[in-house]
C-alpha positions as MATLAB code, in Angstrom:
seq = 'XXXXXXXXXXXXXXXXXXXXXXXXXXXXXXXXXXXXXXXXXXXXXXXXXXXXXXXXXXXXXXXXXXXXXXXXXXXXXXXXXXXXXXXXXXXXXXXXXXXXXXXXXXXXXXXXXXXXXXXXXXXXXXXXXXXXXXXXXXXXXXXXXXXXXXXXXXXXXXXXXXXXXXXXXXXXXXXXXXXXXXXXXXXXXXXXXXXXXXXXXXXXXXXXXXXXXXXXXXXXXXXXXXXXXXXXXXXXXXXXXXXXXXXXXXXXXXXXXXXXXXXXXXXXXX';
ca = [
      62.733   85.753   48.166;
      64.401   88.338   50.405;
      65.887   88.006   53.865;
      65.140   90.440   56.662;
      67.231   91.204   59.770;
      66.659   89.396   63.039;
      63.378   90.194   64.749;
      62.831   89.411   68.411;
      59.227   88.219   68.288;
      56.598   87.151   65.761;
      54.432   90.196   66.457;
      57.179   92.509   65.228;
      57.435   90.517   62.043;
      53.691   90.630   61.474;
      53.610   94.370   61.987;
      56.582   95.064   59.752;
      55.567   92.781   56.887;
      51.799   93.005   57.270;
      51.704   89.497   55.767;
      50.988   86.005   57.042;
      54.050   84.157   58.304;
      54.938   80.629   59.342;
      57.862   78.879   61.020;
      60.190   77.280   58.449;
      60.887   73.548   58.664;
      63.670   72.486   56.237;
      63.756   68.828   55.155;
      66.658   66.740   53.849;
      66.037   64.718   50.670;
      62.250   64.920   51.096;
      59.677   66.971   49.188;
      56.225   67.223   50.745;
      53.432   67.543   48.183;
      49.866   68.735   48.684;
      47.628   65.817   49.765;
      50.607   63.887   51.190;
      50.963   62.890   54.838;
      54.488   62.059   55.968;
      56.259   61.299   59.262;
      59.169   63.625   60.061;
      61.864   63.258   62.708;
      62.696   66.748   63.943;
      66.102   66.791   65.620;
      67.807   70.109   64.869;
      67.314   72.692   67.583;
      66.051   75.376   65.199;
      63.549   72.932   63.706;
      62.363   71.866   67.160;
      61.787   75.524   68.043;
      59.854   76.033   64.791;
      57.578   73.079   65.570;
      57.101   74.178   69.179;
      56.026   77.616   67.981;
      53.574   76.073   65.502;
      52.106   73.850   68.224;
      51.440   76.900   70.392;
      49.637   78.655   67.556;
      47.792   77.262   64.513;
      49.919   74.097   64.036;
      50.931   75.251   60.554;
      54.444   75.192   59.108;
      56.135   76.238   55.898;
      57.925   73.039   54.873;
      60.541   73.177   52.135;
      63.333   70.868   50.982;
      66.986   71.743   51.351;
      68.915   72.312   48.152;
      71.944   70.583   49.682;
      71.220   67.905   52.312;
      74.773   68.208   53.665;
      74.053   71.646   55.148;
      73.499   71.070   58.865;
      72.379   74.579   59.857;
      70.323   75.774   56.882;
      69.239   79.355   56.375;
      66.269   80.416   54.271;
      68.551   80.657   51.222;
      69.495   76.978   51.644;
      65.954   75.737   50.957;
      63.811   75.884   47.836;
      61.657   78.959   47.427;
      58.652   76.739   46.710;
      57.383   74.517   49.501;
      54.109   73.526   51.076;
      51.993   75.157   53.743;
      51.512   72.179   56.013;
      49.644   71.168   59.157;
      50.934   69.163   62.105;
      48.510   66.265   62.654;
      50.339   64.454   65.435;
      53.431   64.944   67.569;
      55.448   62.526   69.671;
      58.195   63.635   72.024;
      61.172   61.287   71.981;
      63.520   60.498   74.915;
      66.501   62.198   73.220;
      64.624   65.494   72.946;
      63.742   65.129   69.285;
      60.171   65.272   67.990;
      58.390   62.914   65.646;
      55.565   64.658   63.825;
      53.003   63.650   61.245;
      52.595   66.480   58.750;
      50.096   66.976   55.951;
      50.797   69.119   52.910;
      47.871   71.520   52.524;
      48.768   73.575   49.474;
      51.643   74.867   47.388;
      53.275   77.982   48.750;
      56.114   80.330   47.866;
      58.464   81.926   50.354;
      58.429   85.718   50.036;
      60.676   86.956   52.857;
      62.424   85.412   55.835;
      63.479   86.635   59.262;
      65.518   85.034   62.021;
      63.479   84.931   65.169;
      64.617   83.667   68.532;
      65.606   80.109   67.794;
      64.034   79.549   64.360;
      63.374   81.087   60.952;
      59.981   82.594   60.151;
      58.888   83.273   56.598;
      56.187   85.283   54.949;
      54.584   83.363   52.133;
      51.887   83.286   49.525;
      49.717   80.306   48.704;
      50.061   79.150   45.088;
      46.625   78.333   43.784;
      46.126   76.145   40.740;
      45.929   78.293   37.635;
      42.338   78.692   36.498;
      41.496   76.484   33.555;
      38.282   76.084   31.644;
      37.010   72.739   30.447;
      38.404   72.296   26.964;
      39.526   69.615   24.543;
      43.167   69.648   25.710;
      42.177   69.296   29.363;
      39.775   66.440   28.656;
      42.281   64.630   26.421;
      45.057   64.900   29.018;
      42.691   63.793   31.768;
      41.621   60.701   29.806;
      45.254   59.829   29.155;
      46.023   60.175   32.868;
      43.098   57.881   33.775;
      44.176   55.268   31.245;
      47.804   55.261   32.336;
      46.925   55.117   36.029;
      44.522   52.214   35.447;
      47.364   50.317   33.755;
      49.805   51.288   36.510;
      47.465   50.186   39.312;
      47.238   46.713   37.759;
      51.027   46.435   37.938;
      51.278   47.928   41.432;
      48.582   46.622   43.759;
      49.705   48.887   46.616;
      48.258   52.066   45.079;
      44.599   53.089   45.512;
      42.313   52.281   42.589;
      39.253   54.394   43.413;
      40.782   57.841   42.848;
      38.687   58.679   39.776;
      35.311   57.566   41.108;
      34.022   60.911   42.401;
      35.652   63.461   40.077;
      33.221   66.286   39.279;
      35.349   69.142   37.976;
      38.792   70.716   37.724;
      39.226   71.014   41.507;
      38.828   67.235   41.776;
      41.228   66.770   38.862;
      43.751   68.914   40.725;
      43.350   66.771   43.842;
      43.662   63.467   41.951;
      46.724   64.603   39.983;
      48.584   65.508   43.175;
      47.432   62.300   44.880;
      48.794   60.186   42.016;
      52.108   62.045   42.277;
      52.205   61.151   45.971;
      51.765   57.420   45.281;
      54.133   56.847   42.338;
      57.885   56.439   42.632;
      59.566   59.749   41.833;
      63.027   61.162   42.355;
      63.655   64.094   44.674;
      63.966   66.568   41.790;
      60.886   65.185   40.011;
      58.794   65.779   43.132;
      60.153   69.285   43.516;
      59.326   70.001   39.870;
      55.737   68.852   40.395;
      55.493   70.965   43.535;
      56.563   74.061   41.615;
      54.100   73.484   38.747;
      50.853   75.348   39.385;
      49.344   74.756   35.924;
      46.971   71.797   36.144;
      47.396   70.727   32.504;
      51.200   70.976   32.713;
      51.203   68.973   35.935;
      48.888   66.312   34.507;
      51.163   66.018   31.480;
      54.212   65.606   33.732;
      52.499   62.921   35.800;
      51.494   61.102   32.592;
      55.142   60.985   31.529;
      56.238   59.732   34.943;
      53.529   57.050   34.830;
      54.714   55.880   31.404;
      58.237   55.497   32.769;
      57.026   53.607   35.851;
      54.866   51.292   33.735;
      57.852   50.475   31.515;
      59.988   49.732   34.583;
      57.340   47.531   36.223;
      56.701   45.594   33.006;
      60.441   45.047   32.596;
      60.672   43.813   36.176;
      57.848   41.360   35.487;
      59.622   39.987   32.415;
      62.863   39.608   34.374;
      61.058   37.812   37.215;
      59.455   35.496   34.645;
      62.819   34.610   33.117;
      64.384   34.050   36.530;
      61.484   31.819   37.586;
      61.844   29.797   34.378;
      65.554   29.315   35.044;
      64.883   28.319   38.651;
      62.259   25.771   37.619;
      64.583   24.369   34.938;
      67.394   24.045   37.473;
      65.097   22.351   39.981;
      63.867   19.909   37.327;
      67.415   19.035   36.238;
      68.476   18.558   39.849;
      65.521   16.245   40.476;
      66.337   14.146   37.388;
      70.007   13.944   38.370;
      69.068   12.713   41.826;
      66.704   10.154   40.272;
      69.473    8.840   38.037;
      71.848    8.531   40.968;
      69.217    6.589   42.922;
      68.643    4.178   40.011;
      72.350    3.581   39.620;
      72.740    2.922   43.315;
      69.722    0.616   43.424;
      70.979   -1.496   40.502;
      74.521   -1.458   41.752;
      75.861   -0.157   38.459;
      77.332    3.189   37.455;
      76.415    2.974   33.816;
      72.683    2.961   33.197;
      72.621    4.661   29.860;
      69.191    3.436   28.843;
      67.464    4.690   32.000;
      69.418    7.918   31.865;
      68.448    8.539   28.265;
      64.792    7.830   29.067;
      64.743   10.193   32.039;
      66.451   12.928   30.090;
      63.870   12.537   27.365;
      61.087   12.964   29.916;
      62.689   16.123   31.260;
      62.839   17.864   27.908;
];
């Protein structure tokens, strides 16, 4: 990706580059994937100007994550080259001047050049289409593995949709489902960025399979831990109840030593 000198209006940029361009919206600690819809608080002045420009035109943005979230005034070199061409679905103007937008990732895109316009950064870009793949044994095997793992995962996590595979007809649907699964599973920042930068469908499916395996292992471990904790809680509650019963018997009989009753109750609690 190369940077160009400051241009004073978008028309100059279009003429010079003869390429499509979009306002750049950098995000901190967030990667937007195709098929995902996320709320974004836009507070930096340059980002507000980028959104305002998009709202006056086709409502599209080039959204990319910052490499370092500590950078407060990012340039094009401070964000990842790979991002997502995205659409603004909704916008809310906040009392402090910030904007709250709802953005949808449309497709993978790569930044080609950047130019500083008046108040924001504009970038030329190219859409990254999924690499063409013919139906073959490897594709079908990976797809079946993905279906199996996701079915297992959805039983452990009831919050995720279960009907994703119902209407799959070909590779374009597989592409859509693979990205949608990536949106719904728990991934780190760098894992999401890696998926975003992977245009090969088979490679991306394989990556998502590995992430699903890890999530399944974590969820199953959490279930086992919850089971052990619940057992300990129930045991503690039972012992407390028996102790209180023994105290009540002792008080009722007016004696402190009721070994026979105590032994009987303890036997019942085991």
